[in-house]
C-alpha positions as CSV (number, residue, x, y, z in Angstrom):
1,M,-7.5,-23.5,-9.1
2,R,-7.1,-20.7,-6.6
3,R,-9.9,-18.1,-6.4
4,F,-9.7,-14.4,-5.5
5,F,-12.3,-11.9,-4.5
6,L,-12.1,-8.1,-4.4
7,V,-12.8,-6.7,-1.0
8,G,-13.7,-3.3,-2.2
9,A,-16.4,-4.6,-4.5
10,M,-17.8,-6.8,-1.7
11,L,-18.0,-3.9,0.8
12,L,-19.8,-1.8,-1.8
13,A,-22.3,-4.6,-2.5
14,G,-23.1,-4.5,1.2
15,C,-24.0,-0.9,1.3
16,S,-25.5,-0.2,-2.1
17,G,-29.1,-1.1,-1.4
18,S,-31.7,1.5,-0.6
19,T,-32.1,0.3,3.0
20,G,-28.4,-0.5,3.6
21,P,-25.9,1.7,5.3
22,K,-24.8,4.8,3.4
23,M,-21.4,6.4,2.9
24,A,-20.9,9.3,5.2
25,E,-21.5,12.7,3.7
26,L,-18.9,15.4,4.3
27,S,-19.7,18.4,6.3
28,E,-18.1,21.8,6.1
29,L,-15.1,22.3,8.4
30,P,-15.5,25.4,10.6
31,A,-11.8,26.1,10.4
32,S,-9.0,24.3,8.6
33,I,-5.3,24.4,8.0
34,P,-4.2,25.7,4.5
35,V,-3.4,22.9,2.1
36,R,-1.4,24.0,-1.0
37,T,-0.9,22.1,-4.2
38,L,2.9,22.2,-4.9
39,W,2.5,20.7,-8.3
40,Q,0.2,18.5,-10.4
41,A,0.9,16.1,-13.2
42,S,-0.7,13.2,-15.0
43,V,0.5,9.7,-16.0
44,G,-2.8,8.0,-17.2
45,D,-5.7,6.0,-16.0
46,A,-5.0,3.1,-13.6
47,G,-8.2,1.2,-14.8
48,D,-8.9,-1.7,-12.5
49,A,-5.4,-1.9,-11.2
50,I,-4.0,-0.2,-8.1
51,L,-0.8,1.4,-9.2
52,F,1.5,3.1,-6.6
53,P,3.8,6.0,-7.2
54,A,7.4,5.5,-6.1
55,L,9.7,8.1,-4.6
56,A,13.4,7.4,-5.1
57,V,16.2,9.8,-4.7
58,D,14.8,13.0,-6.2
59,G,12.3,11.4,-8.6
60,V,8.7,10.3,-8.6
61,Y,8.0,7.3,-10.8
62,A,4.4,6.5,-11.8
63,A,2.5,4.2,-14.2
64,A,-0.8,3.8,-16.0
65,Q,-2.6,0.6,-16.9
66,D,-2.0,1.1,-20.6
67,G,1.8,0.6,-20.1
68,T,2.8,4.2,-19.6
69,V,5.7,4.7,-17.1
70,A,7.0,8.2,-16.4
71,R,9.5,10.0,-14.1
72,F,8.8,13.4,-12.6
73,E,11.1,15.7,-10.5
74,A,10.0,15.3,-6.9
75,S,10.4,19.0,-6.1
76,T,8.7,20.5,-9.2
77,G,6.7,17.8,-10.9
78,Q,8.5,18.5,-14.2
79,E,8.4,15.4,-16.4
80,S,11.9,13.9,-17.1
81,W,10.8,11.0,-19.4
82,R,7.8,9.0,-20.4
83,V,7.8,5.6,-22.2
84,N,5.3,2.8,-22.9
85,A,6.3,-0.6,-21.7
86,G,4.1,-2.2,-24.4
87,R,2.0,-4.3,-22.0
88,T,-1.0,-3.8,-19.8
89,L,0.2,-3.1,-16.3
90,S,-1.2,-4.5,-13.1
91,G,1.5,-3.9,-10.5
92,G,4.0,-1.1,-9.8
93,V,5.9,1.1,-9.5
94,G,9.0,-0.1,-7.6
95,S,12.2,1.9,-7.9
96,D,15.5,2.7,-6.2
97,G,16.2,5.6,-8.7
98,T,18.5,3.4,-10.8
99,L,16.0,0.8,-11.8
100,V,12.3,1.0,-12.3
101,A,10.1,-2.2,-12.2
102,V,6.5,-2.9,-13.0
103,G,4.4,-6.0,-13.5
104,T,1.7,-7.2,-15.8
105,F,-1.5,-9.2,-15.7
106,D,0.1,-12.2,-17.4
107,G,3.1,-12.4,-15.1
108,E,5.7,-10.4,-16.9
109,V,8.1,-8.2,-15.0
110,I,9.6,-5.2,-16.9
111,A,12.6,-3.3,-15.7
112,L,13.5,0.1,-17.0
113,D,16.5,2.4,-16.6
114,G,15.6,5.0,-13.9
115,R,17.5,7.8,-15.6
116,S,16.2,7.4,-19.1
117,G,13.2,5.0,-19.1
118,E,15.1,2.7,-21.5
119,A,14.1,-1.0,-21.2
120,R,16.7,-3.1,-19.3
121,W,15.2,-6.5,-19.1
122,R,12.0,-8.6,-18.9
123,A,11.3,-11.7,-16.9
124,R,8.5,-14.1,-16.1
125,V,6.9,-15.1,-12.9
126,S,4.1,-17.6,-12.2
127,S,1.0,-15.4,-12.3
128,E,-0.3,-11.8,-12.3
129,V,1.7,-9.2,-10.5
130,L,-0.6,-7.2,-8.2
131,S,1.9,-5.5,-6.0
132,A,4.7,-3.0,-6.7
133,P,8.0,-4.9,-7.1
134,L,10.6,-4.1,-4.5
135,V,14.0,-2.9,-5.8
136,T,16.5,-3.4,-3.1
137,G,20.3,-3.7,-3.5
138,D,21.0,-6.1,-6.3
139,L,17.6,-7.7,-6.2
140,V,14.1,-7.0,-7.6
141,I,11.5,-8.9,-5.4
142,V,8.3,-9.6,-7.2
143,R,5.1,-11.0,-5.6
144,S,2.8,-13.0,-7.9
145,A,-1.0,-13.3,-7.3
146,D,-0.6,-16.9,-6.2
147,G,1.5,-15.8,-3.2
148,R,4.9,-16.7,-4.5
149,L,7.9,-14.4,-4.0
150,F,10.5,-14.2,-6.8
151,A,13.9,-12.7,-6.2
152,L,15.3,-11.5,-9.6
153,D,18.8,-10.3,-10.3
154,A,18.6,-6.5,-10.8
155,K,21.2,-6.7,-13.6
156,D,19.4,-9.2,-16.0
157,G,16.2,-10.5,-14.3
158,R,17.6,-13.9,-13.7
159,R,15.9,-15.8,-10.8
160,R,18.0,-15.9,-7.7
161,W,15.6,-17.6,-5.3
162,L,11.9,-18.4,-4.9
163,Y,9.8,-18.4,-1.7
164,Q,6.4,-20.1,-1.7
165,R,3.9,-21.4,0.8
166,S,0.4,-23.1,0.7
167,S,-2.5,-20.7,0.4
168,P,-6.2,-21.0,1.4
169,P,-8.9,-21.4,-1.4
170,L,-10.1,-17.8,-0.9
171,S,-7.9,-14.7,-0.6
172,V,-8.1,-10.9,-0.6
173,R,-7.2,-9.6,-4.0
174,S,-5.0,-6.7,-3.0
175,P,-1.5,-5.4,-3.6
176,V,0.2,-6.7,-0.4
177,G,3.3,-4.6,0.3
178,M,6.9,-5.7,1.0
179,V,9.6,-3.9,2.9
180,A,13.3,-4.6,3.1
181,D,15.1,-3.9,6.3
182,R,18.6,-4.9,7.6
183,G,19.0,-7.7,5.2
184,Y,15.5,-9.2,5.5
185,L,12.2,-8.9,3.6
186,L,9.0,-8.5,5.6
187,T,5.7,-9.2,4.1
188,G,2.2,-10.6,4.9
189,F,0.3,-13.6,3.5
190,A,-3.1,-15.1,3.3
191,G,-4.1,-16.8,6.5
192,G,-2.9,-13.9,8.7
193,K,0.8,-14.7,8.6
194,L,3.7,-12.2,8.7
195,V,7.1,-13.5,7.6
196,S,10.7,-12.3,7.8
197,I,12.8,-13.7,4.9
198,A,16.5,-13.5,4.3
199,L,17.3,-11.4,1.2
200,A,20.5,-13.4,0.7
201,N,18.9,-16.8,0.1
202,G,15.1,-16.6,0.5
203,N,15.1,-18.6,3.8
204,A,12.5,-17.7,6.4
205,R,13.9,-16.3,9.6
206,W,10.6,-16.3,11.5
207,E,6.8,-16.5,10.9
208,A,4.3,-14.7,13.1
209,T,0.6,-14.9,13.3
210,V,-1.2,-11.5,12.9
211,A,-4.6,-13.2,13.0
212,L,-6.2,-16.6,12.9
213,P,-9.0,-17.6,10.5
214,R,-12.4,-17.9,12.2
215,G,-15.9,-18.7,11.0
216,A,-17.9,-21.5,9.5
217,T,-17.5,-20.6,5.8
218,E,-14.5,-20.0,3.6
219,L,-15.6,-16.4,3.2
220,E,-15.8,-15.8,6.9
221,R,-12.3,-17.4,7.3
222,V,-10.5,-15.0,5.0
223,T,-7.9,-13.4,7.2
224,D,-5.2,-11.9,5.1
225,V,-2.5,-9.4,6.0
226,V,-3.1,-6.3,3.9
227,G,-1.1,-3.2,3.0
228,L,2.5,-2.6,3.9
229,P,4.2,-3.9,7.1
230,V,5.7,-0.9,8.9
231,V,9.2,-1.3,10.5
232,A,10.4,0.7,13.4
233,E,13.6,0.4,15.5
234,R,12.8,-2.8,17.3
235,E,9.4,-3.9,16.0
236,V,7.3,-4.5,12.9
237,C,3.6,-3.9,12.8
238,A,0.9,-5.3,10.4
239,V,-2.8,-5.6,10.2
240,A,-5.2,-8.2,8.7
241,Y,-8.6,-8.1,7.1
242,Q,-11.2,-9.7,9.3
243,G,-8.5,-10.1,11.9
244,R,-6.2,-8.1,14.1
245,I,-3.5,-5.5,14.2
246,G,-0.3,-6.4,16.0
247,C,3.3,-5.4,16.5
248,F,6.1,-8.0,16.7
249,D,9.7,-8.1,17.8
250,L,11.8,-7.4,14.6
251,A,14.5,-9.9,15.5
252,S,12.4,-12.9,16.7
253,G,8.9,-12.3,15.5
254,N,7.6,-12.7,19.1
255,P,4.3,-10.7,19.6
256,V,4.6,-7.4,21.5
257,W,0.9,-6.6,21.5
258,S,-2.2,-7.2,19.3
259,R,-5.9,-6.2,19.3
260,E,-9.0,-6.8,17.2
261,I,-9.2,-4.5,14.1
262,S,-10.1,-5.3,10.5
263,S,-8.5,-3.3,7.7
264,T,-8.4,-3.5,3.9
265,A,-5.9,-0.6,3.6
266,G,-3.0,-0.7,6.2
267,L,-1.3,1.3,8.9
268,A,1.3,3.9,9.7
269,L,3.6,4.6,12.7
270,D,5.2,7.6,14.2
271,A,7.3,8.0,17.4
272,R,4.3,7.5,19.8
273,Y,1.3,6.1,17.9
274,V,0.1,3.5,15.4
275,F,-2.5,4.8,13.0
276,V,-4.8,2.4,11.1
277,S,-7.9,2.8,8.8
278,D,-10.4,0.1,9.5
279,D,-12.7,-1.5,6.9
280,K,-15.7,0.6,8.0
281,G,-14.0,3.9,7.4
282,A,-12.8,4.8,10.9
283,V,-9.3,5.9,11.6
284,H,-7.7,4.8,14.9
285,A,-4.7,6.1,16.8
286,L,-3.3,3.4,19.1
287,D,-0.5,3.7,21.7
288,R,2.6,2.3,20.1
289,A,3.9,0.7,23.3
290,G,0.8,-1.4,24.1
291,G,-2.0,-0.9,21.6
292,A,-4.4,1.1,23.8
293,T,-6.8,3.4,22.0
294,V,-5.8,7.1,22.0
295,W,-8.6,8.3,19.7
296,K,-11.0,7.1,17.0
297,Q,-12.4,9.2,14.1
298,D,-15.5,7.5,12.7
299,R,-17.0,10.3,10.6
300,L,-15.6,8.9,7.3
301,F,-17.9,5.8,7.4
302,L,-17.7,3.6,4.3
303,R,-15.6,6.1,2.4
304,R,-13.0,3.3,1.6
305,L,-10.0,5.0,3.1
306,T,-6.4,4.6,2.2
307,A,-3.8,3.7,4.8
308,P,-3.0,6.7,7.0
309,L,0.1,8.8,6.5
310,A,1.7,10.4,9.5
311,L,2.9,13.9,8.8
312,G,4.0,15.2,12.1
313,R,1.1,17.3,13.5
314,E,-1.4,15.8,11.1
315,V,-2.4,12.4,9.8
316,A,-3.7,12.2,6.2
317,V,-6.0,9.7,4.5
318,G,-7.5,9.6,1.0
319,D,-11.0,8.4,0.1
320,V,-13.2,7.0,-2.6
321,E,-14.2,10.5,-3.9
322,G,-10.7,11.8,-4.2
323,Y,-10.6,13.8,-1.0
324,V,-7.6,13.9,1.2
325,H,-8.5,14.4,4.9
326,F,-6.2,15.8,7.5
327,L,-6.7,14.8,11.1
328,S,-5.1,16.1,14.3
329,R,-2.4,13.7,15.4
330,E,-3.3,14.3,19.0
331,S,-7.1,14.2,18.9
332,G,-8.2,12.8,15.6
333,A,-10.3,16.0,14.9
334,F,-10.6,17.2,11.3
335,V,-8.2,20.0,10.7
336,G,-8.2,20.1,6.9
337,R,-9.5,18.7,3.6
338,V,-8.6,19.0,0.0
339,A,-10.3,17.7,-3.2
340,T,-8.3,16.2,-6.0
341,D,-10.0,15.1,-9.3
342,G,-13.1,13.3,-7.9
343,T,-11.9,9.8,-8.6
344,P,-10.9,7.2,-6.0
345,I,-7.6,7.3,-4.2
346,R,-6.7,3.6,-3.9
347,S,-2.9,3.7,-3.7
348,S,-1.1,4.7,-0.5
349,L,-0.2,8.3,0.1
350,V,3.6,8.9,-0.2
351,R,5.6,11.2,2.0
352,L,7.5,14.0,0.3
353,D,10.1,16.3,1.8
354,R,7.6,19.1,2.0
355,G,4.3,17.2,2.2
356,L,2.7,14.3,0.5
357,L,2.0,12.8,-2.9
358,V,-1.4,11.4,-4.1
359,Q,-2.1,9.4,-7.2
360,T,-5.8,9.1,-8.1
361,Q,-7.4,6.3,-10.1
362,D,-7.6,8.6,-13.1
363,G,-3.8,8.8,-12.9
364,N,-3.4,12.4,-11.7
365,L,-0.6,13.2,-9.4
366,F,-0.9,15.9,-6.7
367,A,1.9,17.0,-4.5
368,L,0.3,18.6,-1.4
369,S,1.7,20.6,1.5
370,T,0.2,21.8,4.8
371,E,3.2,24.1,5.5
């Protein structure tokens, strides 16, 4: 039987003793940019799941562990509909605005109408759904906790294809993201692999190695791609826990560059830089062309950061105490900070037209703007 461990719990165990390293305390910012709350709403507690809000067309879709799924207007936060799926949720939300998909601890996939919340279909996969399903074209791609990918028909949930690969005995328990681009699905796997898969039939186009397992024990050899691969014009970049960050040619999978960095959260790109939060709480800006360090901000030590979000002049990250930190894109210096509800921000920050969206573990949604 395959086993999982939760990286967040392991990292906390390493710093909870009286003599161990302590989470960095926050100091006052001498000057900061104004951060406005555009709107606030609530969907419900995420419990021990990591539930991501989804932005599709002009709506924000969010879920709670108790089965609640709701739609909010992206511009105002006004609630459009709220339903209960009747199951305990573990993965979501995925949406294209027409269909909304969530997953459960017992491997059920539930699809709802994006306009009304009405149930459309239910389907089964092989095990727990940890990641948000990906709704793309006429498919709903679902990743189960055993590493399998199921392509379900968006109309009725019928299986169209299945992709599976062998997995190591230990793996990071995390919601590994999937991205669809130009007819292919890109996602990472345990063992440090990044794979490009044809959406039409589930065949692998290429497989790249982000990082190789190292160490004498199974725990030391855990090297899993985490977070969401990020696609640019000609490359795709990904990062692994206890491994490396790297960018690869989008068409062939050939490596462009890589370097040693371990992350449990993920990365972001803009026109010049790659931004990544490492597993010790530092945020790095790397040159997108070759991976050289531009700056490193290490004053958020052990604050269990989210993946960065590039916002133009600023880079935003959330932390375990519900703060959103804004760093200068050019220097990494702190330029702003805002508190939410005091509970952890575990899901990725979402870009909005006028700012960003945060969902806390208590299920509160905050639309923030620095404009």
